[in-house]
C-alpha positions in Angstrom: 49.4 55.9 -3.1 45.9 56.3 -4.2 44.5 53.8 -1.5 45.8 56.3 0.8 44.9 59.4 -0.2 41.4 58.4 -0.6 42.1 57.6 3.0 42.9 60.9 3.7 40.3 63.0 1.8 37.3 61.0 3.5 39.0 61.4 6.7 38.9 65.1 6.0 35.1 64.7 5.2 34.4 62.6 7.9 36.0 66.0 10.1 34.3 68.4 8.4 31.1 66.9 8.2 31.4 65.9 12.1 30.7 62.3 11.7 28.4 60.9 14.4 30.5 58.0 15.1 33.7 60.4 15.2 32.1 62.6 17.5 31.2 60.5 19.8 34.5 58.8 20.1 35.9 62.7 20.5 33.3 63.8 22.8 34.1 60.9 25.0 38.0 60.9 25.0 37.7 64.8 25.8 35.2 64.1 28.6 37.3 61.6 30.3 40.6 63.0 29.7 38.9 66.4 31.1 37.5 64.7 34.2 40.7 62.9 35.0 42.8 66.2 34.9 40.2 67.9 36.7 40.6 65.5 39.7 44.9 65.0 39.1 44.8 68.9 39.5 43.1 69.0 42.6 45.1 66.0 44.1 48.5 67.0 42.5 48.6 70.9 42.7 48.3 71.2 46.3 50.5 67.8 46.3 53.0 68.7 44.7 53.3 72.7 46.4 53.1 71.2 49.9 56.1 68.8 49.3 58.2 71.7 48.1 57.4 74.2 50.9 57.0 71.9 54.0 59.8 70.1 55.6 59.1 66.5 57.2 60.8 63.1 57.3 60.4 61.2 54.2 60.3 64.1 52.3 63.0 63.2 49.7 61.9 60.3 49.4 58.5 61.5 48.2 59.9 63.7 45.7 61.7 60.6 44.1 58.4 58.2 44.5 56.6 61.1 42.3 59.6 61.5 39.5 59.7 57.5 39.5 55.9 57.4 39.2 55.5 60.2 36.1 57.2 57.0 33.8 54.8 54.5 35.4 54.0 52.1 32.3 49.9 52.4 31.6 49.6 48.6 31.2 50.4 48.1 34.8 48.1 51.1 35.8 45.5 49.4 34.0 46.4 46.2 35.6 46.0 47.2 39.4 42.9 49.3 38.6 41.3 46.7 36.5 42.0 44.4 39.7 40.6 47.0 42.5 37.6 47.0 40.1 36.7 43.8 39.3 34.0 41.6 41.1 36.5 39.8 43.2 38.0 43.2 43.6 37.6 45.0 47.0 35.9 48.2 45.0 33.7 45.6 43.0 30.2 46.5 44.3 31.0 50.0 42.4 30.0 48.0 39.2 32.3 50.5 37.4 34.3 47.9 35.5 34.5 48.8 31.6 32.4 52.2 32.6 33.7 55.5 31.8 34.2 56.4 35.4 37.0 53.5 35.6 38.8 55.2 32.3 38.6 58.4 34.6 40.0 56.4 37.3 43.1 54.9 35.3 43.6 58.2 33.9 44.0 59.9 37.2 45.9 57.4 38.5 48.3 57.8 35.9 48.6 62.0 35.7 48.5 62.7 39.1 52.2 62.3 39.7 52.6 64.3 36.7 51.3 67.4 37.7 52.6 66.7 41.2 55.9 66.5 40.1 55.8 69.4 38.1 53.6 71.5 40.4 57.0 70.7 42.8 59.5 72.0 40.8 57.8 74.8 39.9 56.3 75.9 43.0 60.4 75.2 44.7 61.9 77.4 42.4 59.3 80.5 43.0 59.9 79.4 46.9 63.4 80.0 47.1 62.6 82.9 44.8 60.2 84.7 47.4 61.1 83.0 50.4 62.6 86.0 52.5 60.0 88.2 51.6 57.4 85.4 52.3 59.4 85.2 56.0 59.5 88.7 56.4 55.5 89.5 56.1 55.3 86.7 58.9 53.8 84.2 56.4 52.6 80.9 57.7 53.7 77.8 55.6 49.7 77.6 54.7 50.0 80.9 53.9 52.8 80.8 51.9 51.4 77.6 50.2 48.6 79.5 49.0 50.0 82.1 47.8 52.8 80.7 45.8 49.9 78.5 44.2 48.0 81.8 43.6 51.0 83.6 41.9 52.2 81.2 39.9 49.0 80.1 38.2 50.1 80.3 34.9 53.5 78.2 35.2 51.4 75.8 37.0 48.8 75.4 34.3 51.8 73.8 32.4 51.6 71.1 34.7 47.8 70.4 34.2 48.2 70.9 30.1 51.1 68.1 30.4 48.4 65.9 31.9 46.0 66.5 29.6 48.4 65.9 26.9 49.2 62.5 28.4 45.7 61.6 29.4 44.2 62.1 25.7 47.2 60.1 24.3 46.8 56.9 26.7 45.8 53.9 25.1 47.0 50.9 27.3 45.3 51.6 30.9 41.7 52.7 29.2 42.0 50.0 27.3 42.0 47.4 29.9 39.4 49.1 32.2 37.0 50.5 29.4 37.2 47.4 27.5 36.6 49.6 23.8 33.0 49.5 23.7 31.2 50.7 21.2 29.3 54.2 22.0 30.4 53.4 25.3 33.9 53.7 26.8 35.9 53.6 22.5 38.3 56.7 23.1 40.5 58.0 20.1 43.3 56.1 20.9 41.5 52.4 21.1 39.4 53.2 18.3 42.7 54.4 16.2 43.9 50.4 17.0 40.8 49.1 16.2 39.8 50.6 13.0 43.2 50.4 11.6 43.3 46.0 12.3 40.1 46.6 10.4 41.5 48.2 7.6 39.2 51.3 8.2 41.8 53.7 7.1 39.6 56.6 6.7 38.2 56.9 10.5 41.4 55.7 11.7 43.3 58.9 10.2 40.3 61.4 11.0 40.5 60.2 14.5 44.5 60.5 14.4 44.4 63.9 12.9 41.9 65.2 15.5 44.7 63.7 18.2 47.5 65.1 17.0 45.8 68.8 16.7 44.9 68.3 20.0 48.2 67.9 20.9 50.0 70.2 18.9 47.7 73.1 20.6 48.6 71.6 24.2 52.1 72.1 23.4 51.5 75.7 22.2 49.5 76.2 25.0 52.3 75.4 27.1 54.8 77.4 25.4 52.3 80.3 25.5 51.8 79.7 29.2 55.4 79.4 30.0 56.4 82.6 28.5 53.7 84.6 29.9 54.8 82.9 33.2 58.3 84.2 32.4 57.3 87.6 31.4 55.2 87.8 34.3 58.3 87.1 36.6 60.4 89.8 35.0 58.0 92.6 35.3 57.3 91.7 38.9 
């Protein structure tokens, strides 16, 4: 118990003192995850909204596919991205394997279906509520799409935050395509696994505490935005 207590105390000191190695890992984790969330949002939000509003052949299949891809195994995604970016792969000439760029691609592939599926559910609910009003104003499907995305931005933000929560906690895919290279591709989740195996519990705990704090912040943000969106909906 004394060893565990000492490890926690050192972990808190590392956080309070902004340890250089700790800051490097946390900074890279945030850079990779936020970049992936930005790309996934640019793809997933319009995609989910379009599936909710437009009617076209195969729409039901796309809805089922998006929902199924929400549970896509990270290691499988990492393997596919690895094969694409390897020297013998179709994108090998880009030289992205074992770089933060490859990790961003892997996380984007993982969280785009999550954001798209959640966005579809949100926009679909809004569309059913405002369809008659939008049709009476003569809005085209494209105008409806833009209006719903703008009006539902608070609720759609929960989908984006859910994607960030998934990305920041990811370990399998980023380990495969990033290689967990010190001061290059090492992020919080892969560093925790490595430092625990080395017996460096203090650094692992410091990273774990920051990861938990980020998860709690995301969940709190989702709850606040959801409540704000519902209040706005009632007032509207």
